[in-house]
C-alpha positions in Angstrom: -15.0 130.6 68.4 -18.4 129.4 68.8 -20.1 127.9 72.2 -22.9 126.1 70.1 -23.3 123.7 72.9 -24.8 126.1 75.3 -28.0 126.2 75.8 -29.5 129.6 74.7 -30.5 132.0 77.8 -34.4 133.0 77.8 -33.6 136.0 78.8 -30.7 138.5 78.7 -29.9 142.3 79.4 -28.6 142.9 75.5 -29.2 141.0 72.8 -26.7 141.9 69.9 -27.4 140.6 66.2 -24.3 140.2 64.3 -20.5 139.1 65.3 -18.6 141.1 62.8 -15.7 143.7 64.1 -18.7 146.2 65.1 -20.6 143.4 67.0 -17.8 141.8 68.4 -16.3 145.3 69.7 -19.5 145.9 71.4 -19.6 142.4 73.1 -16.4 143.7 74.5 -17.2 147.0 76.0 -20.4 145.4 77.1 -18.5 142.6 79.1 -16.0 145.5 80.5 -19.0 147.3 81.9 -20.5 144.3 83.3 -23.5 144.0 81.1 -24.8 140.5 80.5 -24.8 140.1 77.0 -25.6 137.2 74.2 -24.0 137.9 70.6 -25.5 136.0 67.9 -24.8 135.3 64.1 -25.9 133.5 61.2 -22.4 132.3 60.7 -19.9 130.5 63.4 -16.4 131.6 62.3 -15.1 134.6 61.1 -15.2 135.1 57.5 -11.7 134.7 55.8 -12.3 137.6 53.8 -10.5 141.2 53.8 -13.2 143.7 53.8 -12.5 146.9 55.7 -8.9 147.7 55.5 -8.0 151.4 57.1 -8.4 152.2 60.9 -7.5 156.1 62.1 -6.2 157.2 65.5 -9.9 157.3 66.9 -10.8 153.7 65.9 -7.2 152.7 67.2 -8.2 154.5 70.4 -11.5 152.8 70.7 -10.1 149.3 70.2 -7.8 150.0 73.3 -11.0 151.1 75.3 -12.3 147.7 74.1 -8.8 146.2 75.6 -7.1 145.5 72.6 -3.3 145.9 72.8 -1.7 147.7 69.6 0.0 144.7 69.0 -2.8 142.6 69.3 -3.2 142.1 65.5 -0.9 143.3 62.4 -1.3 146.8 61.2 0.9 148.8 58.9 1.4 152.7 59.5 0.3 154.8 56.6 2.6 157.8 56.2 1.1 159.7 52.9 -1.6 159.4 50.8 -1.2 160.7 47.2 -3.8 161.6 44.6 -2.6 161.5 40.8 -3.9 162.4 37.9 -2.5 160.8 34.3 -3.5 164.8 32.9 -1.9 167.0 35.6 0.2 164.7 37.6 0.0 164.9 41.5 -2.5 167.1 42.2 -3.1 166.3 46.2 -2.0 164.4 49.4 -2.6 164.0 53.0 0.4 163.7 55.5 -0.7 160.8 57.6 2.6 160.7 59.7 2.8 160.7 63.2 0.3 160.1 66.2 -2.7 161.8 67.6 -3.9 161.0 71.1 -1.2 158.1 71.3 -2.2 156.6 68.2 -0.8 156.6 64.4 -3.2 158.7 62.2 -3.4 155.8 59.5 -3.1 152.3 59.6 -4.2 149.0 57.4 -5.3 146.0 58.6 -6.3 142.9 57.9 -10.0 142.6 59.0 -10.3 138.5 60.0 -7.1 139.3 62.1 -8.7 142.0 63.8 -11.9 140.2 64.2 -10.1 137.0 65.4 -8.5 139.3 68.4 -11.6 141.1 69.3 -13.6 138.0 69.5 -11.1 136.4 71.6 -10.8 139.7 73.8 -14.8 139.7 74.5 -14.5 135.7 75.4 -12.6 136.8 78.4 -15.5 138.1 80.2 -18.0 135.4 81.7 -21.1 138.0 81.4 -20.7 137.6 77.4 -22.0 134.6 75.3 -21.9 134.0 71.8 -23.8 131.5 69.5 -23.1 131.1 65.9 -25.7 129.5 63.2 -28.8 131.8 64.7 -30.9 134.0 62.3 -33.3 136.5 63.3 -36.8 135.8 62.0 -38.9 138.3 64.0 -38.8 140.9 66.9 -41.6 142.4 69.1 -41.2 145.3 71.9 -42.7 146.5 74.6 -42.5 148.7 77.5 -40.0 146.5 79.3 -37.9 144.6 76.7 -37.6 143.0 73.4 -38.8 139.3 72.3 -36.6 137.6 69.8 -37.4 135.0 67.7 -33.9 133.0 66.4 -33.8 130.2 64.2 -30.8 127.8 64.2 -29.3 125.7 61.6 -31.9 123.1 62.1 -35.0 124.9 61.8 -35.8 125.6 65.2 -36.9 128.8 66.6 -35.9 129.7 69.8 -37.4 132.7 71.9 -34.8 135.1 73.8 -36.1 138.1 75.8 -33.7 141.1 76.3 -34.0 144.3 78.0 -32.2 145.9 74.8 -31.4 144.5 71.1 -28.8 145.8 69.0 -28.8 145.6 65.3 -24.9 144.7 64.2 -26.2 142.7 61.3 -24.7 144.6 58.4 -25.8 146.6 55.2 -28.6 143.8 54.6 -29.7 144.1 58.2 -32.6 142.0 59.2 -33.0 144.3 62.4 -33.4 147.5 60.3 -35.8 146.0 57.9 -38.1 144.9 61.1 -38.2 148.5 62.7 -39.0 149.9 59.8 -35.7 151.8 59.0 -34.8 150.5 55.3 -32.8 152.7 53.9 -34.6 155.2 51.6 -33.9 157.5 48.5 -30.9 157.9 46.2 -27.9 155.3 47.0 -24.8 156.7 45.5 -24.2 152.9 43.8 -21.1 152.5 41.8 -19.4 148.6 41.1 -15.8 148.2 41.6 -13.8 145.3 41.7 -11.7 144.6 44.5 -8.6 142.5 44.4 -6.3 141.7 46.8 -2.9 140.1 46.3 -0.7 138.2 48.7 3.0 137.3 48.8 4.1 141.2 48.1 6.6 141.5 50.6 9.2 143.9 49.7 7.3 144.9 46.6 4.1 146.5 47.8 3.9 150.4 47.9 4.7 152.2 51.5 1.7 154.7 51.4 -1.8 154.6 49.6 -2.4 155.9 46.1 -5.7 157.3 44.4 -4.7 156.9 40.6 -7.6 159.4 39.5 -7.6 158.2 35.8 -11.4 159.3 34.4 -11.2 155.9 32.2 -10.8 153.8 35.6 -10.1 155.2 38.7 -8.1 153.0 41.0 -7.2 153.1 44.6 -4.2 151.2 45.5 -2.8 150.6 48.9 -0.5 148.0 51.2 -1.8 145.8 53.8 0.1 143.9 56.6 1.5 140.2 55.8 3.1 141.2 52.4 -1.0 142.2 51.0 -1.6 144.7 48.4 -5.0 145.9 47.1 -6.5 147.7 44.1 -10.1 148.6 43.7 -11.0 149.3 40.1 -14.2 151.0 38.7 -16.2 149.0 36.5 -17.1 150.8 33.3 -20.5 150.8 31.9 -21.3 147.4 30.1 -18.7 145.5 32.4 -20.0 142.4 34.0 -19.2 140.9 37.2 -18.3 137.3 35.6 -16.0 139.3 33.1 -14.3 141.3 35.7 -13.5 138.7 38.3 -12.2 136.1 35.4 -8.3 135.6 36.0 -7.4 136.8 32.5 -9.0 140.3 33.1 -7.5 140.2 36.7 -3.9 139.7 35.1 -4.6 142.3 32.6 -5.7 145.2 35.2 -2.4 144.1 37.4 0.4 144.0 34.6 1.6 147.3 35.5 2.4 146.1 38.8 2.5 142.0 38.8 3.8 140.1 36.3 1.1 137.3 35.5 3.2 134.6 36.6 3.8 136.3 40.0 0.2 136.8 40.5 -1.2 135.2 44.0 -4.6 136.7 44.6 -6.3 136.2 47.9 -9.6 137.7 46.8 -11.5 139.2 43.8 -15.1 140.6 44.0 -17.1 142.9 42.7 -18.9 145.3 45.2 -21.4 147.9 44.9 -20.5 151.0 47.0 -23.1 152.8 48.5 -24.0 155.9 50.7 -26.8 155.3 53.0 -27.9 156.6 56.2 -30.8 155.5 58.5 -33.6 158.5 59.5 -33.0 156.9 62.9 -30.7 154.8 64.7 -33.1 153.7 67.3 -36.7 152.7 67.9 -37.4 152.1 71.5 -35.4 149.6 72.9 -33.6 148.4 69.5 -30.6 150.1 68.3 -28.6 150.0 64.8 -24.8 150.3 64.8 -22.3 150.1 62.0 -23.3 149.0 58.5 -26.8 148.2 59.6 -27.4 152.2 60.6 -25.1 153.8 58.0 -23.1 152.6 54.9 -20.2 155.0 53.9 -18.1 154.6 50.5 -14.5 153.5 51.0 -13.2 156.7 49.9 -12.0 158.0 53.2 -11.6 155.0 55.1 -14.2 155.5 57.6 -16.8 152.8 57.3 -15.6 150.8 59.7 -14.4 153.5 61.9 -17.8 154.7 62.2 -19.5 151.5 63.3 -16.5 151.4 66.0 -17.6 155.1 67.0 -21.5 153.7 67.5 -20.3 150.9 69.6 -18.2 152.9 71.9 -21.0 155.4 72.3 -23.9 153.1 73.1 -21.9 150.7 75.2 -21.5 152.3 78.3 -25.1 154.2 78.0 -26.8 150.9 78.3 -24.5 149.8 81.1 -25.5 153.1 83.0 -29.0 152.3 82.4 -29.2 148.8 83.3 -27.5 149.2 86.6 -29.5 152.1 87.6 -27.1 154.8 87.6 -28.9 156.9 84.6 -32.4 157.2 83.2 -33.3 155.3 80.6 -33.9 158.8 78.5 -30.0 159.1 77.9 -30.4 156.1 75.5 -32.0 159.0 73.2 -28.9 160.6 73.0 -27.2 157.8 71.2 -28.9 158.4 67.9 -28.4 162.5 68.7 -24.9 162.1 69.0 -24.1 159.7 66.5 -26.3 160.0 63.3 -25.0 163.8 62.4 -21.7 162.6 62.0 -22.1 159.6 60.7 -24.2 161.7 57.7 -20.8 164.4 57.6 -18.7 161.5 57.2 -20.8 160.0 54.4 -21.0 163.8 52.5 -17.3 163.8 52.8 -16.7 160.3 51.2 -19.2 161.2 48.4 -16.8 164.3 47.8 -14.0 162.3 47.5 -15.6 159.9 45.2 -16.5 162.6 42.9 -12.8 164.0 43.2 -11.4 160.6 42.4 -13.7 159.5 39.7 -14.9 162.8 37.6 -16.7 161.3 34.3 -14.5 162.5 31.7 -11.0 164.1 30.7 -12.4 167.9 30.7 -13.9 167.2 34.2 -10.4 165.6 35.5 -8.6 168.2 33.8 -10.5 170.9 35.6 -11.2 169.4 39.1 -7.6 168.1 39.3 -6.1 171.0 38.0 -8.1 173.4 40.1 -6.9 171.2 43.1 -3.5 171.6 42.3 -3.6 175.2 42.0 -4.9 175.0 45.6 -1.9 173.8 47.1 -0.1 176.8 46.1 -2.2 178.9 48.8 -0.6 177.6 52.1 -4.3 177.9 54.2 -6.1 175.7 51.6 -2.9 173.2 51.3 -2.8 172.9 55.2 -6.7 172.3 54.9 -6.3 169.2 52.7 -2.8 168.0 53.7 -3.3 168.2 57.4 -6.8 166.3 57.4 -8.6 169.6 58.6 -11.2 168.6 55.9 -12.3 165.5 58.0 -15.4 166.5 60.3 -14.4 166.5 63.8 -15.9 164.3 66.1 -17.6 166.8 68.0 -21.2 166.5 69.1 -23.7 169.6 68.6 -26.2 168.3 70.9 -26.5 165.1 73.4 -25.2 163.9 77.0 -23.3 166.9 77.9 -23.4 170.4 78.8 -23.5 172.9 75.8 -20.2 174.9 75.4 -19.5 177.7 73.1 -15.8 177.6 73.4 -13.6 177.8 70.4 -10.3 176.8 71.8 -9.0 174.0 73.8 -11.3 170.5 74.4 -14.7 171.2 74.3 -17.7 169.7 76.0 -19.1 167.0 73.8 -15.5 166.1 72.0 -12.8 163.8 73.2 -11.2 164.3 75.8 -7.1 164.3 75.0 -4.9 161.5 75.6 -1.3 161.8 76.2 1.5 159.8 78.1 1.8 159.6 81.9 3.5 158.1 84.6 1.3 156.1 87.4 3.0 154.1 90.1 6.4 153.9 88.3 4.6 153.0 85.1 4.4 155.1 82.1 1.0 154.3 80.1 -1.5 156.1 78.3 -3.9 158.3 80.1 -7.1 156.4 79.0 -5.7 153.2 80.8 -6.5 155.3 83.9 -9.8 156.6 83.0 -11.1 153.0 83.2 -14.8 152.2 82.8 -16.2 154.9 85.1 -17.4 158.3 84.7 -14.0 160.1 85.6 -13.8 163.4 87.6 -10.5 164.6 86.3 -8.5 167.3 88.2 -6.2 169.0 85.6 -3.6 170.4 87.9 -5.3 169.7 91.2 -6.9 167.0 93.2 -10.6 166.6 92.4 -11.2 165.3 95.8 -10.2 168.5 97.4 -12.9 170.5 96.3 -15.8 168.1 97.2 -17.0 167.3 101.1 -17.1 163.6 102.1 -20.8 163.6 100.8 -20.2 164.8 97.5 -17.9 162.3 96.9 -19.8 159.5 98.1 -22.7 160.6 95.6 -20.2 160.7 92.8 -18.9 157.4 93.2 -22.7 156.1 93.7 -23.0 157.6 90.0 -20.2 155.2 88.8 -18.1 158.0 89.4 -14.0 158.0 89.6 -11.3 160.2 90.7 -8.1 161.2 88.8 -5.3 164.0 89.3 -3.2 164.7 86.2 -0.3 167.0 86.8 3.3 167.6 87.2 3.3 166.9 90.8 1.0 165.4 93.2 -1.3 168.1 95.5 -2.2 166.4 98.5 -5.6 163.7 99.0 -6.2 160.3 98.1 -7.1 161.1 94.5 -5.2 158.6 91.8 -2.3 161.0 90.6 -0.9 160.5 87.1 2.1 163.0 86.1 1.9 164.0 82.6 5.1 163.2 80.7 4.1 164.8 77.1 2.6 168.3 77.6 -0.8 166.8 75.6 -3.2 167.5 78.5 -2.5 170.1 80.8 -1.5 172.2 77.8 -4.9 172.0 76.7 -6.7 174.0 80.1 -6.0 176.6 82.4 -5.1 174.7 85.6 -6.8 174.4 88.2 -9.6 172.9 86.3 -12.1 169.8 86.4 -13.3 168.0 83.6 -15.8 165.2 83.8 -15.0 162.4 81.0 -17.6 160.0 80.1 -16.3 156.4 79.6 -16.5 156.5 75.7 -13.8 159.6 76.5 -16.3 162.3 75.6 -16.0 165.4 77.8 -19.5 165.9 79.5 -18.6 169.1 81.4 -15.9 171.2 82.4 -15.6 174.1 85.1 -13.0 175.8 86.8 -12.3 173.8 90.1 -14.0 175.8 92.4 -17.5 175.4 90.8 -16.9 171.9 91.4 -20.4 171.5 93.2 -22.1 173.2 90.1 -20.5 170.7 87.9 -21.5 167.7 89.8 -25.2 168.7 90.1 -24.9 169.5 86.1 -23.6 165.8 85.7 -26.3 164.4 87.7 -29.1 166.4 85.9 -27.9 165.0 82.6 -27.8 161.3 83.7 -31.1 161.9 85.3 -32.1 163.4 81.9 
C-alpha cells in the first residue's frame, strides 16, 4: 500500500520515519487519536520476509488498542517453551498456556501478515498519510518544530515541517544518528543462521524448544501457515556464504526434514545485538522500536518492546498537540520506557548465556544447576510461570507515585476482563476507548463529582466508565463484570484514572474523587 502520486504535505503534526510494524502501529494509534501524521519509508511495500516471530499478551493488547481484531492476522498459540541440553536432558520449561488480560500468553506469527494488517488499519484514518520511496537525509529542529529533508527515488529533495518527528527506522536508524544517539559501548554480537521452512503442516512441533547444545545452540519453533523456524549459532570460522548454502542447510535440518522435502522460505545470517540508547528523545525528536533499543531474540521481546513504545508515545503526542496537556509530559516517554527496555535486554542476555554456554563443562554446570532448582517449588514457579520476566510497571513518569505491594499499582497496566455492555459481551479495553477514563469500580464515578468537575474532566479529554455487578444510578457508562478480573483487584468503591495506553495514572477511594482529579490535572500540566 502506497500513496506515491499524492503531493507531500509541507507541514504536518507528526512525521514518522519508517513504516515497519512499529511505525505502522504508531500511525494507527495517531490516526485513532485524531493526529495529522505522515509516515514515510525507503521502500514502497511490506518486506516479504519473516523477521520477528513472537508476541506476548501485552503486545496483543496493544494491537487491540490499535484496532486489530485477534483474527486480523494468523497466529499460533504456544502452550510451552522447553529447554533441553544433551548432557542433562530437559532442564527448564515455561508454561505459556492460558490468557492474561484477555490474550494468549505467547503466540507466533508471520511478520508480513501483521504488517499488511496494521497498514490497512492505519489507512482507515483520513488524517494519516503514507509515502514510500523517501529517504531521510537531514533534520533540523527549533523551538516550534522539526524541518526534515526527504529524498525521493528520483533524487529530488522535499522539505517537510513537523511539530514532532518519530524515528521508527529500525536498527540502522538515520534519525538516531542525526540526533547524536548512536549506540555506544560493547554490543552483545552473535552471528546466527535463521532458516524458515514452509509446507510443514502436520509435521512442525507444537511448542518452542531451545536445544542448548554447547556445540551449536538451536532455538526451534513453529509458526502459522505450516511454517517452522530454526536458529543456528555460527561457530568460529564459519562464513555467511558457507552457512547459507543449500548443502549446509540440508545438513543442519537433516534431523527434522529429509533433503527431498525441504521447502526453504528464507535463509539469512543475522548478527544479534543488545543495544540501548542513552535517551529515546532529543527535543521534538523521538526514537521507538529498534531505532531506540535492540534486544536479542531469546525472550521474544524485540517487537513487543517497540509496540510498547508506540502505545506510550502516541497518546502523549496527541494530548499535547490538542492542547490537553503541557509539552513537558513528553519527557515521560523516555523516563517510563527506557528502564523497562534495558531490563528486557538484560533478561535476553541472561537467557542467551543459558542457551549457549561456551563448553561442555559450563553447559553441564549451568544446565545441571537449573535442573536442580526445579526441585524447589518457589524457584520452579519463578521460571515456569514467567515471573522472571520484568513487570511493565514504571518507577517514575506520568502517574502518582504509589507504594502499594498488592493489586494493580499506579504506573502499571490496568487489568482487562470480559464485560457485558448494552447487551454485548466484549473485552473491557474496548469500552475504555481513546480517552483518559475515570473508572468507577463498584461505583458510578459521576456521582462523586459535581457538574462543574465533570465538565472540567471532559475538557481534559476525560471519560467516565462504571464497572460493577449492577448499575448504581446516574448517567455513567456501565459495564457488568463477567469474569472477576477487574473488581477483585480493588476494595469497592474505588476510582481509577486509566490513561489511553491502559496505564493507571492514579487511584483513590471514591470519597477522595476531588483530590484525584486535581492530582491528574497537575500531572497533565506538568
